[in-house]
C-alpha positions, 0 to 999 in steps of 0.5 A, a space after each residue: 631842121 631841113 637842108 636847103 641848097 642855096 649856092 645857086 639860084 633855084 628853079 621857081 615854078 610858081 609864086 602866088 597869093 593863096 586864099 584858104 579856109 573858106 570852103 574847108 578849114 583843113 587842107 592835106 596835100 603833098 607836092 612830089 617834086 617841089 619845095 614850098 615857101 609860105 609867108 603867113 598873114 594868119 594864125 593856124 596849125 601846120 603839120 609837117 610829116 606828123 609834127 605840128 607847128 603853130 604859125 602866126 602873122 609874120 611867120 615863114 615855113 619851108 617844106 621839102 619836096 615830097 613832104 605830107 603837109 596839113 593846114 588847120 585854119 581858123 577861117 579865111 586865111 591868106 598867105 604868099 607862097 613860092 614853089 621851087 626846085 633847089 639847085 643841088 650845088 655847094 654846101 646846104 644851109 640847115 634851117 627850121 621848118 617854121 620861123 618867126 621872120 620878125 622885122 624881116 617879114 615886110 622885106 620877105 613880103 615885098 620880095 614875094 610880091 615883086 616876084 608875083 608881079 614879074 611872073 610869068 614873063 619876068 622869069 629872071 626877076 622872079 628867080 632873083 626875088 625868090 632866091 633873095 627871099 630864101 637867103 634872107 630866111 636862111 640868115 634869120 637865125 644868124 642875124 637874131 643877135 645883131 637885130 637885138 642889139 639894133 635900136 627898134 627904130 633903126 631896124 624898122 627903117 632898114 626893113 622899110 628901106 630894103 622892101 622899098 628900094 624901087 620907091 621914093 624914100 625920104 627921111 621924114 617918111 622913114 621917121 614917121 614909119 619908125 615912130 621917131 623924129 627926123 633928127 632922132 632917126 638921123 642920130 640913131 642911124 649914124 650911131 648904128 651904121 656909121 652912115 647917114 640915112 641917105 648914104 645907106 639908101 644909096 649904098 643899098 640901091 647900088 648893091 642891088 643894082 650891081 647884083 641885077 647888072 651882073 646876075 640878070 638880063 634886065 635892061 639897064 633902064 629896068 635895073 635903074 627903075 628897080 632901084 628907084 633911080 629911073 632917071 638914066 643920067 642920074 643912075 649912070 652918074 651914081 653907078 660911076 661914083 659908087 661902082 667905079 664905072 657906067 652900068 654897061 661897064 659894070 655888066 661887061 666887066 663881069 662878062 669879060 672876066 667870066 669869058 677869060 676864065 
């Protein structure tokens, strides 16, 4: 297990998509002062400070700074990665070096791709996406039991929703992706979550919108686009209904609270 501080956002130095195993089937290296996050789309062997781990598509690894790592590939291998420095605040989370992300893998991939698209100009967004990915990884073990109790179609639909909040989302498309009928997904979703599919999507979009409004410097139009509601009038109306105020009021309320402390 490794100790990773997540109470405050990390300093993200780089994000990218790595291609390996083309010229050589082995890489050995150490990053003296940076942690490494990898999300794999291939099978290989990862050796961390002398301990070997098998990785496979959908697996994720976290390597502390200064750790000697060795990758043994089986051919051309691609992964998404982030290099970062944790902020030493709060109590650490204790995580495995390697985990199977399971149904969370598409969500993690979307977060890292979003960070990659925003880099280097969108530093606040890059930090937010990588920090969110790290929290999702930290929650993998604790959420395993809850995921086992959830119908696979609902788990698949929720993973797709989380990974695509900025995109148009419809119940028929979600049902096709989850491999069930429109009506069956509607019934399953309400039984599992107590919400309709549309209400769940709206709630998750507004939760992310609130996070971006209070924790980033993104413009309000950019926040609206980031949660799949690019029409500013519709975004303003939804914010008032779901968050109790306009986007600017939500942002200013938090700023005013902080200033008054």
